[in-house]
BALOBA-1460 file (C-alpha; in Angstrom, 3 decimals):
// residues 346
<rec num="1" residu="m" x="8.177" y="-10.174" z="31.485"/>
<rec num="2" residu="k" x="10.321" y="-7.987" z="33.906"/>
<rec num="3" residu="i" x="10.100" y="-4.206" z="33.976"/>
<rec num="4" residu="l" x="12.149" y="-1.485" z="35.620"/>
<rec num="5" residu="i" x="10.871" y="2.080" z="36.170"/>
<rec num="6" residu="i" x="13.499" y="4.850" z="36.759"/>
<rec num="7" residu="e" x="11.936" y="8.079" z="37.908"/>
<rec num="8" residu="d" x="12.790" y="10.599" z="40.581"/>
<rec num="9" residu="e" x="9.312" y="11.903" z="41.002"/>
<rec num="10" residu="f" x="7.482" y="9.601" z="43.434"/>
<rec num="11" residu="m" x="4.015" y="10.260" z="42.074"/>
<rec num="12" residu="i" x="4.790" y="9.734" z="38.392"/>
<rec num="13" residu="r" x="6.628" y="6.583" z="39.385"/>
<rec num="14" residu="k" x="3.671" y="5.125" z="41.191"/>
<rec num="15" residu="k" x="1.173" y="6.166" z="38.663"/>
<rec num="16" residu="l" x="3.205" y="4.465" z="35.916"/>
<rec num="17" residu="r" x="3.475" y="1.251" z="37.996"/>
<rec num="18" residu="h" x="-0.309" y="1.332" z="38.652"/>
<rec num="19" residu="l" x="-1.045" y="1.742" z="34.953"/>
<rec num="20" residu="l" x="1.352" y="-1.163" z="34.045"/>
<rec num="21" residu="e" x="-0.189" y="-3.447" z="36.584"/>
<rec num="22" residu="h" x="-3.598" y="-3.052" z="35.067"/>
<rec num="23" residu="l" x="-2.523" y="-3.557" z="31.471"/>
<rec num="24" residu="e" x="-3.227" y="-6.913" z="29.727"/>
<rec num="25" residu="f" x="-1.369" y="-8.469" z="26.770"/>
<rec num="26" residu="e" x="-2.185" y="-11.576" z="24.830"/>
<rec num="27" residu="g" x="0.493" y="-14.336" z="25.154"/>
<rec num="28" residu="m" x="2.638" y="-12.350" z="27.614"/>
<rec num="29" residu="c" x="2.380" y="-11.138" z="31.261"/>
<rec num="30" residu="i" x="4.303" y="-8.850" z="33.549"/>
<rec num="31" residu="d" x="5.924" y="-11.004" z="36.068"/>
<rec num="32" residu="e" x="7.796" y="-8.310" z="38.146"/>
<rec num="33" residu="i" x="8.066" y="-4.442" z="38.252"/>
<rec num="34" residu="l" x="11.059" y="-2.863" z="40.080"/>
<rec num="35" residu="e" x="11.681" y="0.780" z="40.779"/>
<rec num="36" residu="a" x="14.576" y="3.146" z="41.078"/>
<rec num="37" residu="e" x="14.385" y="6.859" z="41.962"/>
<rec num="38" residu="d" x="17.627" y="7.899" z="40.313"/>
<rec num="39" residu="g" x="20.229" y="6.695" z="37.743"/>
<rec num="40" residu="i" x="22.830" y="5.591" z="40.444"/>
<rec num="41" residu="d" x="20.242" y="3.203" z="42.057"/>
<rec num="42" residu="a" x="19.139" y="2.138" z="38.681"/>
<rec num="43" residu="e" x="22.631" y="1.341" z="37.480"/>
<rec num="44" residu="l" x="23.208" y="-1.166" z="40.382"/>
<rec num="45" residu="l" x="19.987" y="-2.848" z="39.492"/>
<rec num="46" residu="l" x="20.897" y="-2.906" z="35.679"/>
<rec num="47" residu="q" x="24.318" y="-4.532" z="36.538"/>
<rec num="48" residu="d" x="22.718" y="-7.199" z="38.730"/>
<rec num="49" residu="q" x="19.394" y="-8.076" z="37.036"/>
<rec num="50" residu="a" x="18.166" y="-8.510" z="33.315"/>
<rec num="51" residu="f" x="15.001" y="-6.591" z="32.292"/>
<rec num="52" residu="d" x="12.804" y="-6.928" z="29.293"/>
<rec num="53" residu="i" x="11.448" y="-3.310" z="29.318"/>
<rec num="54" residu="i" x="13.051" y="-0.255" z="31.028"/>
<rec num="55" residu="f" x="11.242" y="3.079" z="31.473"/>
<rec num="56" residu="t" x="13.568" y="5.968" z="32.398"/>
<rec num="57" residu="d" x="13.137" y="9.722" z="32.978"/>
<rec num="58" residu="i" x="15.356" y="11.775" z="30.803"/>
<rec num="59" residu="n" x="16.078" y="14.365" z="33.528"/>
<rec num="60" residu="m" x="17.277" y="13.028" z="36.840"/>
<rec num="61" residu="p" x="19.908" y="14.163" z="39.397"/>
<rec num="62" residu="e" x="23.282" y="12.501" z="39.444"/>
<rec num="63" residu="m" x="22.801" y="10.674" z="35.941"/>
<rec num="64" residu="d" x="20.235" y="11.438" z="33.327"/>
<rec num="65" residu="g" x="18.334" y="8.765" z="31.383"/>
<rec num="66" residu="l" x="20.398" y="9.070" z="28.147"/>
<rec num="67" residu="t" x="23.678" y="8.654" z="29.914"/>
<rec num="68" residu="l" x="22.257" y="5.699" z="31.812"/>
<rec num="69" residu="l" x="20.960" y="4.099" z="28.588"/>
<rec num="70" residu="e" x="24.428" y="4.588" z="26.919"/>
<rec num="71" residu="k" x="26.332" y="3.164" z="29.916"/>
<rec num="72" residu="s" x="23.947" y="0.137" z="30.346"/>
<rec num="73" residu="s" x="23.780" y="-0.927" z="26.673"/>
<rec num="74" residu="n" x="26.707" y="-3.440" z="27.212"/>
<rec num="75" residu="y" x="25.005" y="-5.441" z="30.093"/>
<rec num="76" residu="q" x="21.384" y="-4.793" z="29.044"/>
<rec num="77" residu="p" x="21.568" y="-5.632" z="25.349"/>
<rec num="78" residu="a" x="18.173" y="-7.154" z="25.062"/>
<rec num="79" residu="a" x="16.200" y="-4.561" z="27.007"/>
<rec num="80" residu="h" x="13.621" y="-2.304" z="25.273"/>
<rec num="81" residu="w" x="14.133" y="1.250" z="26.660"/>
<rec num="82" residu="v" x="11.399" y="3.898" z="26.728"/>
<rec num="83" residu="i" x="12.443" y="7.409" z="27.478"/>
<rec num="84" residu="l" x="10.089" y="9.644" z="29.576"/>
<rec num="85" residu="s" x="10.202" y="13.416" z="29.280"/>
<rec num="86" residu="g" x="8.137" y="16.424" z="30.085"/>
<rec num="87" residu="h" x="9.549" y="18.279" z="26.931"/>
<rec num="88" residu="d" x="8.411" y="17.550" z="23.401"/>
<rec num="89" residu="s" x="11.941" y="18.001" z="22.119"/>
<rec num="90" residu="f" x="12.930" y="16.632" z="18.674"/>
<rec num="91" residu="q" x="16.660" y="16.741" z="19.790"/>
<rec num="92" residu="y" x="15.915" y="14.671" z="22.878"/>
<rec num="93" residu="a" x="13.996" y="12.217" z="20.885"/>
<rec num="94" residu="q" x="16.629" y="11.927" z="18.169"/>
<rec num="95" residu="k" x="19.356" y="11.314" z="20.960"/>
<rec num="96" residu="a" x="17.145" y="8.605" z="22.610"/>
<rec num="97" residu="i" x="16.709" y="6.757" z="19.274"/>
<rec num="98" residu="y" x="20.436" y="7.078" z="18.487"/>
<rec num="99" residu="h" x="21.317" y="5.396" z="21.823"/>
<rec num="100" residu="g" x="18.787" y="2.564" z="21.175"/>
<rec num="101" residu="a" x="15.613" y="3.648" z="22.824"/>
<rec num="102" residu="k" x="12.531" y="1.993" z="21.408"/>
<rec num="103" residu="d" x="10.141" y="4.752" z="22.264"/>
<rec num="104" residu="y" x="9.760" y="8.338" z="23.771"/>
<rec num="105" residu="l" x="6.850" y="9.058" z="26.004"/>
<rec num="106" residu="l" x="5.692" y="12.517" z="26.871"/>
<rec num="107" residu="k" x="4.378" y="13.315" z="30.294"/>
<rec num="108" residu="p" x="1.797" y="13.243" z="31.645"/>
<rec num="109" residu="i" x="1.470" y="9.528" z="30.720"/>
<rec num="110" residu="t" x="-2.079" y="8.395" z="29.990"/>
<rec num="111" residu="k" x="-3.426" y="4.874" z="29.931"/>
<rec num="112" residu="d" x="-3.932" y="5.045" z="26.158"/>
<rec num="113" residu="k" x="-0.526" y="6.312" z="25.447"/>
<rec num="114" residu="l" x="1.166" y="3.701" z="27.655"/>
<rec num="115" residu="n" x="-1.074" y="0.907" z="26.232"/>
<rec num="116" residu="e" x="-0.109" y="1.809" z="22.605"/>
<rec num="117" residu="t" x="3.567" y="1.785" z="23.605"/>
<rec num="118" residu="m" x="3.375" y="-1.463" z="25.385"/>
<rec num="119" residu="q" x="1.423" y="-3.173" z="22.654"/>
<rec num="120" residu="r" x="4.151" y="-2.216" z="20.250"/>
<rec num="121" residu="l" x="7.050" y="-3.305" z="22.538"/>
<rec num="122" residu="v" x="5.373" y="-6.593" z="23.335"/>
<rec num="123" residu="e" x="4.996" y="-7.422" z="19.572"/>
<rec num="124" residu="n" x="8.712" y="-6.507" z="19.183"/>
<rec num="125" residu="i" x="9.590" y="-8.851" z="22.042"/>
<rec num="126" residu="k" x="7.473" y="-11.632" z="20.595"/>
<rec num="127" residu="s" x="9.146" y="-11.293" z="17.188"/>
<rec num="128" residu="e" x="12.565" y="-11.314" z="18.787"/>
<rec num="129" residu="q" x="11.841" y="-14.495" z="20.912"/>
<rec num="130" residu="n" x="14.538" y="-16.374" z="18.896"/>
<rec num="131" residu="n" x="17.137" y="-13.546" z="19.100"/>
<rec num="132" residu="f" x="17.430" y="-13.533" z="22.909"/>
<rec num="133" residu="i" x="17.190" y="-15.760" z="25.890"/>
<rec num="134" residu="e" x="14.167" y="-15.436" z="28.252"/>
<rec num="135" residu="i" x="14.588" y="-14.511" z="31.893"/>
<rec num="136" residu="d" x="12.933" y="-17.720" z="33.085"/>
<rec num="137" residu="d" x="15.426" y="-19.870" z="31.252"/>
<rec num="138" residu="m" x="18.300" y="-17.834" z="32.777"/>
<rec num="139" residu="e" x="16.904" y="-18.102" z="36.228"/>
<rec num="140" residu="k" x="16.400" y="-21.840" z="35.952"/>
<rec num="141" residu="m" x="19.875" y="-22.450" z="34.708"/>
<rec num="142" residu="l" x="21.397" y="-20.252" z="37.436"/>
<rec num="143" residu="a" x="19.369" y="-22.080" z="40.124"/>
<rec num="144" residu="n" x="20.476" y="-25.410" z="38.870"/>
<rec num="145" residu="l" x="24.111" y="-24.369" z="38.710"/>
<rec num="146" residu="e" x="23.971" y="-22.757" z="42.145"/>
<rec num="147" residu="s" x="22.721" y="-26.040" z="43.650"/>
<rec num="148" residu="a" x="25.281" y="-28.097" z="41.758"/>
<rec num="149" residu="i" x="28.156" y="-25.982" z="42.821"/>
<rec num="150" residu="w" x="27.126" y="-25.819" z="46.394"/>
<rec num="151" residu="v" x="27.114" y="-29.668" z="46.504"/>
<rec num="152" residu="l" x="30.379" y="-29.814" z="44.481"/>
<rec num="153" residu="d" x="28.591" y="-31.865" z="41.597"/>
<rec num="154" residu="g" x="30.715" y="-31.270" z="38.560"/>
<rec num="155" residu="e" x="28.727" y="-33.836" z="36.520"/>
<rec num="156" residu="l" x="25.417" y="-31.909" z="37.294"/>
<rec num="157" residu="v" x="27.167" y="-28.705" z="36.019"/>
<rec num="158" residu="k" x="28.147" y="-30.450" z="32.769"/>
<rec num="159" residu="e" x="24.590" y="-31.807" z="32.445"/>
<rec num="160" residu="t" x="22.989" y="-28.432" z="32.973"/>
<rec num="161" residu="m" x="25.384" y="-26.665" z="30.597"/>
<rec num="162" residu="g" x="24.784" y="-29.478" z="28.059"/>
<rec num="163" residu="t" x="21.019" y="-28.681" z="28.115"/>
<rec num="164" residu="w" x="21.657" y="-25.022" z="28.077"/>
<rec num="165" residu="g" x="24.044" y="-25.331" z="25.052"/>
<rec num="166" residu="d" x="21.392" y="-27.412" z="23.011"/>
<rec num="167" residu="k" x="18.787" y="-24.732" z="23.653"/>
<rec num="168" residu="v" x="21.148" y="-21.883" z="22.632"/>
<rec num="169" residu="e" x="22.118" y="-23.431" z="19.442"/>
<rec num="170" residu="k" x="18.648" y="-23.424" z="18.257"/>
<rec num="171" residu="k" x="18.447" y="-19.742" z="18.577"/>
<rec num="172" residu="n" x="19.675" y="-16.905" z="16.369"/>
<rec num="173" residu="l" x="21.735" y="-15.118" z="18.890"/>
<rec num="174" residu="k" x="24.273" y="-12.272" z="18.330"/>
<rec num="175" residu="l" x="27.699" y="-13.126" z="19.617"/>
<rec num="176" residu="s" x="28.172" y="-9.832" z="21.433"/>
<rec num="177" residu="y" x="24.798" y="-10.182" z="23.092"/>
<rec num="178" residu="y" x="25.488" y="-13.837" z="24.293"/>
<rec num="179" residu="q" x="28.981" y="-12.956" z="25.398"/>
<rec num="180" residu="s" x="27.665" y="-10.020" z="27.523"/>
<rec num="181" residu="l" x="24.888" y="-12.002" z="28.919"/>
<rec num="182" residu="m" x="27.060" y="-15.117" z="29.892"/>
<rec num="183" residu="n" x="29.555" y="-12.765" z="31.754"/>
<rec num="184" residu="h" x="26.716" y="-11.083" z="33.543"/>
<rec num="185" residu="l" x="25.197" y="-14.520" z="34.564"/>
<rec num="186" residu="l" x="28.472" y="-15.777" z="35.774"/>
<rec num="187" residu="k" x="29.137" y="-12.790" z="37.804"/>
<rec num="188" residu="n" x="25.583" y="-13.201" z="39.282"/>
<rec num="189" residu="l" x="26.189" y="-16.929" z="40.030"/>
<rec num="190" residu="v" x="29.423" y="-16.160" z="41.992"/>
<rec num="191" residu="v" x="27.449" y="-13.547" z="44.072"/>
<rec num="192" residu="r" x="24.766" y="-16.104" z="44.842"/>
<rec num="193" residu="i" x="27.367" y="-18.550" z="45.916"/>
<rec num="194" residu="n" x="29.035" y="-16.013" z="48.230"/>
<rec num="195" residu="q" x="25.663" y="-15.047" z="49.750"/>
<rec num="196" residu="k" x="25.237" y="-18.587" z="51.153"/>
<rec num="197" residu="g" x="27.551" y="-17.306" z="53.798"/>
<rec num="198" residu="s" x="30.117" y="-20.021" z="54.609"/>
<rec num="199" residu="i" x="32.591" y="-19.094" z="51.776"/>
<rec num="200" residu="s" x="33.825" y="-16.004" z="50.084"/>
<rec num="201" residu="l" x="35.059" y="-16.400" z="46.508"/>
<rec num="202" residu="d" x="37.062" y="-13.566" z="45.095"/>
<rec num="203" residu="v" x="37.102" y="-14.587" z="41.448"/>
<rec num="204" residu="t" x="36.270" y="-12.674" z="38.231"/>
<rec num="205" residu="f" x="35.939" y="-14.020" z="34.766"/>
<rec num="206" residu="n" x="35.952" y="-12.467" z="31.244"/>
<rec num="207" residu="l" x="34.427" y="-14.945" z="28.801"/>
<rec num="208" residu="m" x="35.474" y="-14.265" z="25.129"/>
<rec num="209" residu="g" x="35.232" y="-16.257" z="22.071"/>
<rec num="210" residu="e" x="34.651" y="-16.299" z="18.197"/>
<rec num="211" residu="h" x="31.710" y="-18.583" z="18.511"/>
<rec num="212" residu="i" x="28.786" y="-19.086" z="20.957"/>
<rec num="213" residu="n" x="29.650" y="-22.651" z="21.825"/>
<rec num="214" residu="q" x="33.148" y="-21.366" z="22.820"/>
<rec num="215" residu="i" x="31.571" y="-19.048" z="25.248"/>
<rec num="216" residu="t" x="29.308" y="-21.795" z="26.639"/>
<rec num="217" residu="s" x="32.370" y="-24.050" z="27.137"/>
<rec num="218" residu="q" x="34.264" y="-21.306" z="28.903"/>
<rec num="219" residu="f" x="31.260" y="-20.735" z="31.183"/>
<rec num="220" residu="m" x="31.146" y="-24.338" z="32.158"/>
<rec num="221" residu="e" x="34.874" y="-24.465" z="32.765"/>
<rec num="222" residu="s" x="34.526" y="-21.351" z="34.998"/>
<rec num="223" residu="c" x="31.738" y="-23.071" z="37.008"/>
<rec num="224" residu="l" x="34.055" y="-26.232" z="37.589"/>
<rec num="225" residu="y" x="36.683" y="-23.855" z="38.681"/>
<rec num="226" residu="v" x="34.341" y="-22.298" z="41.187"/>
<rec num="227" residu="i" x="33.704" y="-25.859" z="42.463"/>
<rec num="228" residu="d" x="37.522" y="-26.319" z="42.973"/>
<rec num="229" residu="m" x="37.722" y="-22.992" z="44.846"/>
<rec num="230" residu="t" x="34.760" y="-23.846" z="46.989"/>
<rec num="231" residu="k" x="36.423" y="-27.196" z="47.904"/>
<rec num="232" residu="i" x="39.630" y="-25.299" z="48.854"/>
<rec num="233" residu="q" x="37.825" y="-22.785" z="51.144"/>
<rec num="234" residu="r" x="35.615" y="-25.492" z="52.808"/>
<rec num="235" residu="k" x="38.788" y="-27.415" z="53.717"/>
<rec num="236" residu="g" x="40.489" y="-24.237" z="55.001"/>
<rec num="237" residu="k" x="37.509" y="-23.297" z="57.083"/>
<rec num="238" residu="l" x="36.461" y="-26.821" z="58.001"/>
<rec num="239" residu="v" x="32.979" y="-26.271" z="56.448"/>
<rec num="240" residu="d" x="31.691" y="-29.447" z="54.998"/>
<rec num="241" residu="p" x="28.012" y="-29.877" z="54.402"/>
<rec num="242" residu="i" x="28.102" y="-33.728" z="54.954"/>
<rec num="243" residu="e" x="30.161" y="-33.501" z="58.155"/>
<rec num="244" residu="t" x="27.803" y="-30.606" z="59.375"/>
<rec num="245" residu="a" x="24.769" y="-32.828" z="58.634"/>
<rec num="246" residu="k" x="26.287" y="-35.834" z="60.482"/>
<rec num="247" residu="e" x="27.138" y="-33.613" z="63.550"/>
<rec num="248" residu="y" x="23.665" y="-32.168" z="63.666"/>
<rec num="249" residu="m" x="22.097" y="-35.653" z="63.370"/>
<rec num="250" residu="s" x="24.330" y="-37.078" z="66.102"/>
<rec num="251" residu="k" x="23.476" y="-34.201" z="68.486"/>
<rec num="252" residu="n" x="19.783" y="-34.646" z="67.742"/>
<rec num="253" residu="v" x="19.607" y="-38.454" z="67.564"/>
<rec num="254" residu="c" x="16.672" y="-38.613" z="70.043"/>
<rec num="255" residu="a" x="14.643" y="-36.061" z="67.997"/>
<rec num="256" residu="k" x="12.665" y="-36.980" z="64.835"/>
<rec num="257" residu="v" x="15.089" y="-35.470" z="62.494"/>
<rec num="258" residu="n" x="14.282" y="-35.776" z="58.819"/>
<rec num="259" residu="l" x="16.045" y="-35.199" z="55.517"/>
<rec num="260" residu="e" x="14.096" y="-32.106" z="54.548"/>
<rec num="261" residu="e" x="14.829" y="-30.480" z="57.920"/>
<rec num="262" residu="v" x="18.662" y="-31.047" z="57.693"/>
<rec num="263" residu="a" x="18.669" y="-29.988" z="54.010"/>
<rec num="264" residu="q" x="17.006" y="-26.759" z="54.951"/>
<rec num="265" residu="i" x="19.556" y="-26.083" z="57.699"/>
<rec num="266" residu="l" x="22.273" y="-26.496" z="55.196"/>
<rec num="267" residu="g" x="20.641" y="-24.247" z="52.642"/>
<rec num="268" residu="l" x="20.452" y="-27.272" z="50.109"/>
<rec num="269" residu="n" x="17.740" y="-28.685" z="47.870"/>
<rec num="270" residu="s" x="16.560" y="-31.878" z="49.601"/>
<rec num="271" residu="c" x="16.910" y="-33.941" z="46.420"/>
<rec num="272" residu="y" x="20.419" y="-32.756" z="45.964"/>
<rec num="273" residu="f" x="21.276" y="-33.292" z="49.583"/>
<rec num="274" residu="s" x="20.030" y="-36.863" z="49.495"/>
<rec num="275" residu="q" x="22.193" y="-37.679" z="46.515"/>
<rec num="276" residu="l" x="25.204" y="-36.012" z="47.951"/>
<rec num="277" residu="f" x="24.748" y="-37.791" z="51.332"/>
<rec num="278" residu="k" x="24.616" y="-41.173" z="49.560"/>
<rec num="279" residu="r" x="27.594" y="-40.479" z="47.412"/>
<rec num="280" residu="e" x="29.837" y="-39.107" z="50.294"/>
<rec num="281" residu="t" x="28.807" y="-41.630" z="53.021"/>
<rec num="282" residu="g" x="27.873" y="-44.642" z="51.062"/>
<rec num="283" residu="q" x="24.614" y="-44.725" z="53.043"/>
<rec num="284" residu="t" x="21.181" y="-43.276" z="52.559"/>
<rec num="285" residu="f" x="20.088" y="-40.554" z="55.005"/>
<rec num="286" residu="v" x="17.629" y="-43.036" z="56.615"/>
<rec num="287" residu="d" x="20.284" y="-45.827" z="56.979"/>
<rec num="288" residu="y" x="22.681" y="-43.374" z="58.632"/>
<rec num="289" residu="r" x="19.976" y="-42.171" z="61.004"/>
<rec num="290" residu="i" x="19.166" y="-45.751" z="61.895"/>
<rec num="291" residu="h" x="22.848" y="-46.392" z="62.519"/>
<rec num="292" residu="l" x="22.971" y="-43.425" z="64.961"/>
<rec num="293" residu="r" x="19.785" y="-44.440" z="66.764"/>
<rec num="294" residu="m" x="20.829" y="-48.108" z="67.176"/>
<rec num="295" residu="e" x="24.218" y="-47.077" z="68.457"/>
<rec num="296" residu="a" x="22.531" y="-44.839" z="70.960"/>
<rec num="297" residu="a" x="20.128" y="-47.620" z="71.867"/>
<rec num="298" residu="k" x="23.120" y="-49.890" z="72.669"/>
<rec num="299" residu="q" x="24.529" y="-47.398" z="75.062"/>
<rec num="300" residu="l" x="21.054" y="-47.019" z="76.768"/>
<rec num="301" residu="l" x="20.547" y="-50.717" z="76.901"/>
<rec num="302" residu="e" x="23.788" y="-50.934" z="79.153"/>
<rec num="303" residu="r" x="21.940" y="-48.997" z="81.756"/>
<rec num="304" residu="s" x="19.778" y="-51.598" z="83.641"/>
<rec num="305" residu="n" x="17.397" y="-48.967" z="85.182"/>
<rec num="306" residu="l" x="15.758" y="-48.132" z="81.769"/>
<rec num="307" residu="r" x="12.920" y="-50.111" z="80.386"/>
<rec num="308" residu="i" x="13.128" y="-51.061" z="76.612"/>
<rec num="309" residu="i" x="9.941" y="-49.202" z="75.856"/>
<rec num="310" residu="d" x="11.486" y="-46.016" z="77.410"/>
<rec num="311" residu="i" x="14.654" y="-46.511" z="75.316"/>
<rec num="312" residu="s" x="12.506" y="-46.842" z="72.277"/>
<rec num="313" residu="s" x="10.878" y="-43.419" z="72.973"/>
<rec num="314" residu="e" x="14.165" y="-41.939" z="73.964"/>
<rec num="315" residu="i" x="15.727" y="-42.443" z="70.521"/>
<rec num="316" residu="g" x="12.713" y="-41.256" z="68.548"/>
<rec num="317" residu="y" x="10.509" y="-44.397" z="68.113"/>
<rec num="318" residu="d" x="6.950" y="-44.091" z="69.163"/>
<rec num="319" residu="d" x="6.247" y="-47.753" z="68.419"/>
<rec num="320" residu="a" x="8.349" y="-50.070" z="70.718"/>
<rec num="321" residu="p" x="7.774" y="-53.272" z="68.443"/>
<rec num="322" residu="h" x="9.129" y="-51.199" z="65.467"/>
<rec num="323" residu="f" x="12.152" y="-50.392" z="67.488"/>
<rec num="324" residu="t" x="12.751" y="-54.011" z="68.517"/>
<rec num="325" residu="k" x="12.367" y="-55.158" z="64.889"/>
<rec num="326" residu="t" x="14.877" y="-52.503" z="63.672"/>
<rec num="327" residu="f" x="17.363" y="-53.277" z="66.432"/>
<rec num="328" residu="k" x="17.280" y="-57.026" z="65.658"/>
<rec num="329" residu="k" x="17.803" y="-56.323" z="62.014"/>
<rec num="330" residu="y" x="20.787" y="-53.958" z="62.779"/>
<rec num="331" residu="t" x="22.462" y="-56.282" z="65.380"/>
<rec num="332" residu="g" x="21.154" y="-59.712" z="64.679"/>
<rec num="333" residu="i" x="19.676" y="-59.965" z="68.158"/>
<rec num="334" residu="s" x="16.741" y="-58.415" z="70.091"/>
<rec num="335" residu="p" x="17.237" y="-55.679" z="72.680"/>
<rec num="336" residu="k" x="16.493" y="-58.270" z="75.466"/>
<rec num="337" residu="e" x="19.112" y="-60.612" z="74.023"/>
<rec num="338" residu="y" x="21.597" y="-57.787" z="73.705"/>
<rec num="339" residu="r" x="21.239" y="-57.046" z="77.500"/>
<rec num="340" residu="k" x="21.493" y="-60.740" z="78.266"/>
<rec num="341" residu="s" x="24.784" y="-60.890" z="76.305"/>
<rec num="342" residu="l" x="26.145" y="-58.146" z="78.484"/>
<rec num="343" residu="g" x="25.121" y="-60.003" z="81.635"/>
<rec num="344" residu="i" x="22.289" y="-57.503" z="82.376"/>
<rec num="345" residu="k" x="18.948" y="-58.805" z="83.589"/>
<rec num="346" residu="a" x="16.402" y="-57.966" z="81.011"/>
C-alpha cells in the first residue's frame, strides 16, 4: 500500500507519518509513504505515481486540497483521499465528499482517530481489490516492458501484454479508470526509457477505446512503436548495446570480464542481455569471449619472447593447461604447434 501526505506544516506532516508507520492492518501493509509540502509539489507526484491513500490539508498556499483533489481525479481514480482540516466545517466536509474524498479528519490528528480512519479505508480497499489493479502488478508490468523495449524485443512485449490482458479480463474494471491508468503507465514507461540516457523519445499517446481489450491492444502497439523509434534513434546516434558490449569486451580482453559486469554497464538485466547477445551475434557471451581471447593469444604467440604460461595469464587464464586445452579446441592445434606452424621455436 502506497500513501502520500500533503501538508504544508512540517510538524503535522511528520507526526502523521510517524503515526502511520506504527499502525498495523491485517492482510495489508504500508510499503511506502511519500510527502509533499504544497499542492504544486503534490500535483507533480500525483501525475507521475499511483497512490492507494492520499492525505491532504485543505488549506495550503498555491493550491488548496479540494482543488488538488478535483484536478487529480482523472489520473488518481483509484486513490482514497482523506481531507485534513483544522476547522470543523460542515461546508468543507460536504465539498470534500462531493469531490470524492473518503474521509474528513480534524486536527489535531490522534492515533485513535487515524486508526479508525485507516481501518475503514483498508476495508474499502480490500473490498475493491477486483475493481482496480494493484500497484505491485503495475510496477512488475512496467519493469518487464522497460527491459523488453530497451533490448528491442517485440515478442517479449507481446508476451508481457498477453499476461497482463489475461489478468485484467478477470477483473471488474471501469473503462474510464482503465483508460486513465493505461495512459498514465504509458507516459511513465516512456519517461523510464528516456532516463536511461542514450536516447530521447519525444512521443505522446492518447489511448481510447470502447472496450478494455481495445485499450490493452493500443497500449501494446504503442510499446512496439516505441521500439521502432528506439531503433531509429540508436542508428542515428550509433548507440547499439551489442556493439557497445563487443567493443568493451575487446578493449578488456585481458581482464576477467563476465556477463553480469557487461550487462550492468549497459543498464540491462543480465538474463535479457544474454538472450539478446545470442540472438544478435549467433554466439553465447562465453563463446564470443573465448573467440576474443584466442585471437589475442594468436597475436601474442607470434612474439617469440613470451612464454606460453605468461600468454595464458595475459589473456585472463589462471590455469595454463586450461588455456592450452581451450586453444586446441578453438584452432585444432596446441599453442606450441601453432608457433611451430609459424616457424617460431617453441
